[in-house]
C-alpha positions as CSV (number, residue, x, y, z in Angstrom):
1,M,-44.7,-2.2,52.6
2,A,-42.3,0.8,52.8
3,V,-40.0,-0.5,48.6
4,L,-43.9,0.3,47.7
5,R,-44.5,3.5,49.4
6,K,-40.6,4.3,48.2
7,L,-41.9,3.4,44.5
8,A,-44.8,5.1,45.3
9,D,-43.2,8.4,46.0
10,R,-40.7,8.3,43.0
11,L,-43.3,7.9,40.7
12,Q,-45.8,10.5,41.8
13,P,-44.8,13.0,38.9
14,I,-45.2,11.3,36.1
15,T,-48.7,9.4,37.8
16,R,-50.5,12.7,38.9
17,P,-50.6,14.7,35.3
18,L,-51.8,11.7,34.1
19,L,-54.4,10.7,36.5
20,Q,-55.5,14.4,35.9
21,L,-55.4,13.6,31.8
22,A,-57.9,10.5,32.6
23,S,-60.6,13.1,34.2
24,R,-60.5,15.4,31.5
25,P,-61.6,13.2,28.8
26,L,-61.3,16.2,25.9
27,M,-58.3,17.2,26.8
28,F,-56.3,13.3,26.3
29,A,-58.6,12.9,22.7
30,A,-56.5,16.4,22.1
31,T,-53.3,14.8,23.2
32,L,-54.1,11.4,22.0
33,T,-54.8,12.5,17.8
34,I,-51.7,13.7,16.6
35,P,-49.2,10.1,17.6
36,A,-52.6,8.1,16.1
37,W,-52.8,10.6,12.9
38,F,-49.6,10.3,12.3
39,I,-50.1,5.7,12.9
40,L,-53.6,5.1,11.4
41,D,-52.5,7.8,8.9
42,N,-56.1,8.9,8.7
43,F,-57.1,12.2,11.2
44,V,-60.7,11.1,11.2
45,I,-60.3,8.2,12.8
46,A,-57.8,9.2,14.6
47,L,-60.1,11.9,15.9
48,I,-62.8,9.0,16.1
49,V,-60.2,6.7,18.4
50,S,-58.8,9.1,20.8
51,L,-62.4,10.0,21.3
52,L,-63.3,6.4,22.2
53,L,-59.9,6.2,24.6
54,A,-60.1,9.4,26.0
55,F,-63.5,8.9,27.3
56,F,-62.7,4.7,28.4
57,A,-59.8,6.5,30.2
58,A,-62.3,8.5,31.9
59,M,-64.8,5.6,33.1
60,L,-62.2,3.7,34.5
61,R,-61.2,6.3,36.7
62,T,-64.7,7.5,37.6
63,L,-65.6,4.1,38.3
64,W,-62.3,3.5,39.8
65,L,-62.9,6.5,42.5
66,L,-66.3,5.2,43.0
67,R,-65.2,1.5,44.0
68,R,-62.8,3.7,46.6
69,H,-65.2,5.5,47.6
70,S,-67.4,3.5,48.4
71,K,-65.1,1.4,51.3
């Protein structure tokens, strides 16, 4: 258990900004759009895919928080 606590403490500087991005889907979509643009080679499709992924991530985070608070 102590090993997991140490690992969580070391990963907190990385995971905290990611969780904040997950709670802001438009900022997350803007961050995802540029790499997706290079991968898909089409800005409109990259924007659509980024928006879908960002709102899906926000939905998963919200469901996780609701489940955690209901227990």
